[in-house]
C-alpha positions in Angstrom: 15.2 -8.8 13.3 14.1 -5.9 10.9 11.1 -7.0 8.0 12.5 -5.8 4.7 10.4 -3.3 3.7 8.7 -5.3 0.9 8.5 -9.0 0.7 6.9 -11.5 -1.5 4.5 -13.0 0.6 3.1 -9.0 1.0 2.1 -9.2 -2.0 -1.5 -10.7 -2.3 -4.4 -10.7 -4.5 -7.3 -9.4 -2.3 -10.4 -11.1 -1.0 -11.5 -8.4 -0.1 -14.3 -6.3 -2.3 -14.5 -3.2 -0.9 -12.7 -0.1 0.6 -12.7 -1.1 4.5 -12.3 -4.4 4.1 -9.8 -4.0 1.7 -7.5 -1.8 4.0 -8.1 -3.4 6.6 -6.9 -7.0 5.1 -3.2 -5.1 4.3 -3.8 -3.5 7.9 -4.0 -6.9 8.8 -1.3 -8.6 6.5 1.5 -5.5 8.0 0.0 -6.3 11.9 2.0 -9.5 11.9 5.4 -8.5 11.4 7.6 -7.2 14.0 8.1 -4.1 13.2 3.9 -3.2 13.8 3.5 -2.8 17.2 -0.5 -2.1 18.0 -2.9 -3.3 14.8 -6.1 -1.6 16.2 -3.9 1.7 16.2 -2.3 1.2 12.7 -6.2 0.4 11.4 -7.5 3.6 12.9 -4.9 6.0 11.4 -5.1 4.3 7.8 -9.1 4.2 8.1 -8.7 8.0 8.7 -6.3 9.3 6.4 -8.8 7.9 3.9 -11.8 9.4 5.4 -9.8 12.8 5.4 -9.3 12.3 2.0 -9.2 9.1 -0.5 -5.4 7.4 -1.7 -6.5 6.7 -5.0 -4.1 8.3 -7.4 -5.6 7.5 -9.8 -4.5 4.4 -13.2 -6.1 1.8 -11.2 -4.2 3.0 -8.4 -3.6 3.5 -4.6 -1.6 4.5 -1.9 -2.5 4.0 1.6 0.3 5.5 4.4 0.2 6.1 7.9 2.7 7.4 10.5 2.1 6.1 14.2 4.2 5.6 17.2 3.7 2.4 17.3 5.1 1.2 13.9 8.9 0.3 14.8 10.1 0.8 10.7 8.9 1.2 7.1 6.4 -1.3 6.3 4.6 -2.0 3.1 1.6 -4.6 2.1 0.9 -4.5 -1.7 -2.7 -5.9 -2.7 -4.0 -6.9 -6.2 -7.9 -6.8 -7.3 -8.4 -8.0 -11.5 -12.2 -6.9 -11.0 -10.6 -2.9 -9.0 -12.3 -1.7 -5.9 -14.2 1.5 -5.8 -11.6 3.7 -3.7 -12.6 8.0 -4.3 -10.6 7.7 -6.7 -9.8 11.0 -8.5 -10.6 10.0 -12.0 -13.7 7.8 -11.1 -11.9 4.3 -12.0 -11.4 1.6 -9.6 -8.0 0.7 -7.9 -6.6 -2.8 -9.0 -2.9 -2.1 -6.9 -3.5 -0.9 -3.4 -0.2 -0.4 -2.1 -0.2 0.3 1.6 2.9 1.8 4.2 3.2 2.1 7.6 6.1 4.0 9.1 7.1 5.3 12.2 6.3 8.8 13.1 9.3 10.9 13.4 11.0 9.8 10.1 9.5 12.5 8.0 12.2 12.5 6.0 12.0 8.2 4.5 8.4 9.3 4.7 8.2 11.4 1.8 11.2 9.4 -0.3 9.1 6.6 0.0 6.5 7.9 -1.1 8.2 9.6 -4.2 10.0 6.1 -5.2 5.8 5.1 -5.6 5.1 8.3 -7.6 8.4 7.8 -9.7 7.3 4.2 -10.7 3.2 5.0 -10.9 4.6 7.6 -13.8 6.6 5.1 -15.6 3.9 4.1 -18.6 5.1 0.9 -19.1 6.0 -0.3 -15.3 2.2 1.2 -14.8 0.8 -0.8 -17.0 2.7 -4.1 -16.0 1.7 -3.6 -12.6 -2.2 -2.7 -13.2 -3.1 -5.2 -16.1 -0.4 -8.6 -14.9 -2.4 -9.4 -11.6 0.0 -11.2 -10.8 2.1 -11.3 -7.2 5.1 -12.5 -9.0 5.5 -9.4 -11.8 4.8 -6.7 -9.0 6.9 -8.1 -6.5 9.7 -7.8 -9.4 8.9 -4.2 -10.4 8.5 -3.3 -6.4 11.1 -4.5 -4.7 13.0 -2.1 -5.8 12.5 0.5 -3.8 14.8 0.4 -0.4 
């Protein structure tokens, strides 16, 4: 059975305070899904992507993402941090919301659609305020669950 793109149990308060630990925590969450066949490959891809260029978008958001062969369909996990995490953001501010996306390597159009949907949400000032200000998994899930 296919997992939904995002489910309530994949919107979590982060335990980690370090960027690499945060990325590992979210990869571990996604790795429990049947769509993710190789946790190690996903972690390597996410860490490499972050090493190449930070995925912190500014405004307290980061969107780490990877497309690899061992992920059969797109899945997403979201981590929240009230304190914020140093993520090498373009605006120099800490990240409070980390949206991780993993998907198959051969679905570029779908991949771009998901990234575009996230950017549309983040451009909405009210939604952005709610996402970063609440640190409430229910509020965040309520906003992001509309992504298809």
